[in-house]
C-alpha positions in Angstrom: 31.8 13.5 -5.3 27.6 14.3 -6.1 25.4 13.1 -9.3 26.1 15.1 -12.6 23.1 17.6 -12.3 21.9 16.5 -9.3 21.6 18.8 -6.9 23.7 18.2 -3.7 21.1 19.2 -1.4 17.8 18.1 -0.9 14.4 18.7 1.2 13.1 15.1 3.0 11.3 14.2 6.3 12.9 12.2 8.7 12.4 10.3 11.7 15.5 11.4 13.8 14.0 9.6 16.8 10.9 6.6 17.9 7.8 8.6 18.8 8.8 12.2 17.5 7.7 14.1 14.8 9.1 13.8 11.2 12.3 16.6 11.1 11.6 18.4 8.3 15.1 19.7 6.7 17.8 20.2 3.8 19.9 16.6 3.7 22.7 15.8 1.1 20.8 14.3 -1.9 22.4 10.8 -2.5 25.7 11.0 -3.9 26.2 7.3 -5.2 23.8 4.5 -6.7 24.2 1.1 -6.8 24.6 -0.9 -10.1 20.8 -2.3 -10.2 19.2 1.5 -8.3 17.2 4.1 -10.4 17.6 7.5 -8.7 14.5 9.3 -8.4 12.4 13.2 -8.7 10.1 12.3 -6.3 6.7 13.3 -8.0 4.2 12.5 -5.2 4.5 10.3 -1.6 1.8 9.1 0.4 1.0 8.6 3.9 0.3 4.3 5.1 -0.3 2.7 8.4 3.2 1.7 8.5 4.7 5.2 8.3 3.1 5.5 12.0 5.1 1.4 12.5 8.2 3.4 11.7 7.8 6.4 13.2 6.9 3.9 16.7 10.3 2.3 16.4 8.4 -1.3 15.6 10.1 -1.6 12.4 13.5 -2.0 13.7 14.3 1.2 11.4 17.7 2.7 11.9 18.2 6.6 12.5 17.6 9.0 11.1 16.0 7.7 8.4 13.0 9.4 5.7 10.4 8.1 6.0 7.5 7.3 3.2 7.8 4.0 1.2 4.7 5.3 -0.7 6.5 7.4 -3.5 7.2 7.9 -7.4 8.2 9.8 -9.8 10.9 10.3 -12.9 14.2 7.9 -13.7 17.2 10.9 -13.1 20.0 9.2 -12.6 20.4 5.4 -13.4 23.3 2.3 -12.1 25.5 0.7 -14.4 23.8 -2.4 -15.0 20.4 -1.3 -15.1 18.7 -2.9 -18.3 14.7 -2.1 -17.7 14.8 1.8 -17.6 16.3 5.0 -19.4 15.6 8.4 -18.1 12.5 9.7 -18.2 11.0 7.0 -18.0 8.2 7.1 -15.2 8.2 4.9 -11.9 6.3 3.8 -8.8 9.0 2.8 -6.3 9.3 -0.7 -4.9 9.8 -1.1 -1.5 12.4 -4.3 -1.6 16.4 -3.5 -1.6 18.6 -5.1 -3.0 17.5 -9.3 -2.2 20.8 -11.4 -1.9 20.3 -13.7 -4.7 20.6 -16.7 -3.0 18.7 -18.6 -0.3 15.6 -20.4 -1.2 12.9 -17.7 -1.2 15.5 -15.3 -4.0 16.1 -18.5 -5.9 12.4 -19.6 -6.1 9.1 -18.7 -7.3 8.8 -15.6 -8.3 6.1 -14.7 -5.9 8.2 -15.4 -2.5 11.0 -13.2 -3.9 10.1 -10.9 -1.8 10.6 -12.7 1.1 14.5 -12.7 0.9 15.0 -13.1 4.9 18.7 -10.8 3.9 17.3 -8.4 2.0 19.2 -5.3 2.9 16.0 -3.1 3.1 13.0 -2.0 1.9 12.7 1.8 1.4 11.1 4.1 3.9 10.7 1.0 6.7 14.9 0.1 6.7 16.2 2.5 4.5 15.4 6.6 2.9 12.1 6.7 1.1 9.7 8.9 -0.5 9.0 12.0 1.6 11.9 14.3 -0.2 12.2 16.0 -3.5 14.9 12.4 -4.4 15.2 8.7 -3.5 17.1 5.7 -4.8 15.0 2.6 -5.8 15.7 -1.1 -7.0 15.1 -1.3 -10.2 14.4 -4.7 -10.1 11.8 -3.9 -7.7 10.4 -0.9 -9.0 7.7 -1.0 -12.0 6.5 1.5 -14.6 3.5 3.8 -14.5 1.0 3.2 -17.9 0.2 6.9 -19.4 -3.2 6.5 -18.6 -1.9 6.1 -14.6 -1.3 9.3 -12.7 1.6 10.0 -10.4 -0.9 10.7 -7.2 -2.7 7.6 -8.5 0.0 5.2 -8.7 1.7 6.7 -5.5 -0.2 4.7 -3.2 -0.5 2.3 -4.4 3.5 1.2 -3.8 2.4 -0.7 -1.2 -1.7 0.3 0.0 -2.3 -1.1 -3.7 -0.1 -3.8 -4.1 -0.9 -5.2 -0.6 -4.3 -5.6 -1.5 -4.6 -6.4 -4.7 -1.9 -9.6 -3.1 -4.8 -10.1 -0.9 -6.5 -10.6 -3.5 -5.2 -12.8 -5.5 -3.8 -15.4 -2.9 -7.7 -15.8 -2.0 -8.4 -17.1 -5.9 -11.2 -16.6 -5.9 -13.4 -16.5 -9.5 -16.2 -13.9 -10.7 -19.4 -14.6 -9.1 -17.5 -15.2 -5.4 -17.7 -13.0 -2.5 -15.5 -11.6 -0.3 -15.4 -9.4 2.7 -13.2 -6.4 3.8 -13.1 -5.9 6.7 -11.9 -2.0 7.0 -13.3 -1.6 3.3 -12.7 2.5 3.6 -9.8 3.0 4.4 -6.8 3.4 2.1 -6.1 0.5 1.2 -9.7 -1.5 0.9 -11.2 1.4 -0.7 -8.1 0.4 -3.1 -10.0 -3.5 -2.6 -13.4 -2.0 -3.9 -12.5 -1.2 -7.1 -10.3 -4.2 -7.4 -12.5 -6.7 -6.5 -15.6 -4.9 -8.4 -13.3 -4.5 -11.4 -12.8 -8.2 -10.9 -16.3 -9.3 -11.2 -16.4 -9.7 -7.3 -19.4 -9.5 -4.8 -18.6 -7.1 -2.4 -19.0 -7.2 0.8 -17.6 -4.1 3.5 -17.5 -4.3 6.9 -15.8 -0.9 8.5 -16.5 1.6 12.0 -16.7 4.1 10.8 -18.5 6.7 9.0 -16.6 7.9 6.5 -15.6 4.3 5.4 -18.8 2.6 5.1 -20.1 5.5 2.7 -16.6 5.5 0.7 -16.7 1.4 0.0 -20.8 1.6 -0.3 -20.1 4.3 -3.5 -17.2 2.5 -4.8 -19.1 -1.0 -5.2 -19.7 -2.7 -2.3 -23.0 -5.3 -3.1 -23.6 -4.9 1.1 -21.7 -2.4 3.4 -22.2 -3.9 7.4 -21.1 -1.1 11.1 -18.5 -3.0 12.6 -20.1 -1.3 16.0 -23.1 -3.3 15.3 -21.1 -5.7 17.2 -19.6 -9.2 15.7 -23.5 -11.2 15.8 -25.4 -8.9 14.5 -22.6 -8.3 11.5 -22.2 -12.4 11.1 -26.4 -12.0 10.8 -25.8 -8.7 9.0 -23.3 -11.5 6.4 -25.4 -14.4 6.2 -28.4 -12.1 5.1 -26.5 -11.4 1.7 -24.8 -14.5 1.4 -27.7 -17.4 1.3 -27.1 -18.3 5.2 -23.2 -19.2 4.4 -21.1 -16.6 4.4 -18.0 -15.4 1.6 -16.2 -17.0 0.3 -12.9 -15.2 1.6 -12.0 -12.3 3.5 -9.6 -9.2 3.6 -8.5 -8.4 7.0 -7.6 -5.0 6.5 -8.2 -3.0 10.1 -5.9 -3.7 12.8 -8.5 -3.8 14.9 -8.5 -5.7 18.0 -10.6 -8.0 17.0 -10.4 -7.5 13.6 -9.1 -11.1 12.6 -12.0 -13.1 14.8 -14.3 -11.3 13.2 -12.7 -11.8 9.3 -13.1 -15.8 10.5 -16.6 -15.4 11.4 -18.7 -13.9 8.5 -16.3 -16.6 5.6 -18.1 -19.9 5.2 -17.0 -22.8 6.4 -13.7 -24.0 4.7 -13.3 -20.6 3.6 -10.4 -18.6 3.9 -9.0 -15.1 5.9 -6.8 -13.2 4.6 -4.6 -10.9 7.0 -2.8 -8.2 6.3 -3.2 -5.6 9.2 -0.6 -5.5 11.5 -1.2 -5.8 15.0 0.3 -6.5 18.1 -0.8 -9.4 17.8 -3.5 -11.6 15.7 -6.6 -13.9 18.2 -8.8 -16.1 16.2 -11.4 -18.6 18.3 -10.1 -22.2 18.5 -13.6 -23.0 17.4 -12.3 -21.3 13.5 -10.0 -23.1 12.6 -11.1 -25.9 14.1 -14.9 -26.5 14.0 -15.1 -24.4 10.8 -12.3 -24.7 9.6 -10.7 -21.8 8.4 -8.1 -21.6 6.6 -5.7 -18.5 7.7 -3.1 -17.1 5.5 -0.8 -14.1 5.5 -0.5 -11.6 2.6 2.7 -9.1 2.0 3.4 -6.8 -0.3 4.0 -8.5 -3.7 6.5 -9.7 -6.3 7.6 -6.9 -9.4 5.3 -8.5 -11.9 2.5 -8.6 -10.0 2.8 -4.9 -8.9 3.3 -3.9 -12.7 0.1 -6.7 -13.9 -2.1 -3.6 -10.9 -0.6 -0.6 -12.1 -1.7 -2.0 -15.5 -5.1 -3.0 -14.3 -5.5 -0.1 -12.9 -4.9 1.7 -16.1 -7.6 -0.7 -17.8 -9.9 0.1 -15.6 -9.6 3.4 -14.3 -9.2 2.3 -10.8 -9.1 5.8 -8.8 -7.2 6.2 -5.5 -9.7 8.9 -2.9 -6.7 10.9 -1.7 -5.5 13.9 0.3 -3.9 16.1 -0.9 -1.2 18.4 0.5 0.9 20.6 -1.3 4.5 20.4 -0.3 6.7 18.4 2.1 6.1 21.4 4.7 2.5 19.9 5.3 3.1 16.6 6.3 2.6 17.7 10.0 -0.9 18.7 9.4 -1.3 15.5 6.6 -0.5 13.7 10.1 -2.5 15.9 12.0 -5.9 14.3 9.9 -4.8 10.5 9.9 -4.0 10.4 13.1 -7.7 11.4 13.6 -9.5 9.3 12.1 -11.7 11.3 10.1 -9.7 10.5 7.1 -11.7 8.9 4.2 -8.9 7.4 1.6 -5.3 8.3 1.3 -3.3 10.9 2.2 -1.1 12.2 -0.2 1.7 14.4 0.4 2.6 16.3 -3.8 6.1 16.8 -3.8 6.7 18.6 -7.1 3.9 20.3 -7.2 4.6 22.3 -11.1 4.6 18.4 -12.5 1.4 17.6 -11.5 0.2 21.3 -12.5 1.7 20.1 -15.7 0.2 16.4 -15.7 -2.9 17.6 -15.0 -3.3 20.2 -17.4 -2.2 17.0 -20.3 -5.5 15.9 -18.8 -7.9 18.1 -19.0 -8.1 18.0 -14.7 -8.6 21.5 -13.2 
């Protein structure tokens, strides 16, 4: 038996076999909700680096699984215990699904609850995601989208946005201090540049692509450095703009094998490197940790209250997402092709509900 008023079938892009293209086909719409769940009519979903990890089997995903963990949409059905949402609300999907509620993380500080080791799963990673007409999310992890924030902006914020925002929060910098972004012109990096600028930070953007360097510069990086010139020269260029010291903190967003080492090298003595990228191994010379006292901290997305704070910040400071839009779920193969080409600046998004996005743009006076 289905959910009242919801079609019995929907279009979805699923991982059905590892290291193979998504299967885009019609499948049953979710038929039931747990008491804290929301059913969203998906408006926009986006592609993330982690989607490739899911497709290759790295994340331990049980197949089949609907792809994409960056989604947003309108509430069309609610579980029996949902209190903070109503039908018609615009929602950014939270990634965690059904924390246990009794482990040390769930019972600990709010900023650590999303680390629950007993969690049922994560949207689009180990449970069904946003590349579909409808998706189920946990209301306790999801956030209301401010009226000023478009769906096309909100979807990438679900992972790319909250991940780089969380890294900046953990860096703990004050206005006027310096931050470097290694991978400044990518999906996370270009958001990080805008967040950091609005926070009053001095930004050094590092990238190994012309498109990325140009994007980082256009979005507020006070200096950009081409990683292709080599580690030693990158360090020298960073020192030139930081009074010979290096930056106060570095966020490593690139999964290049030498990115973590570079991130430490450009950070000042006793500074902090935040590791956000997820390469198979993170390699750092011992001298950075021992002789230069560089501290290293990992960062995983962020708690719900930070996600909501981020969305309010996006609205207040008019943070934008450089998007490469594809219209309809059937176009996902072309999006994946562009992402794999290395030529994509910003984020690739799928406009799932084209009619709604056209109406939204008309309301905002956007052609």
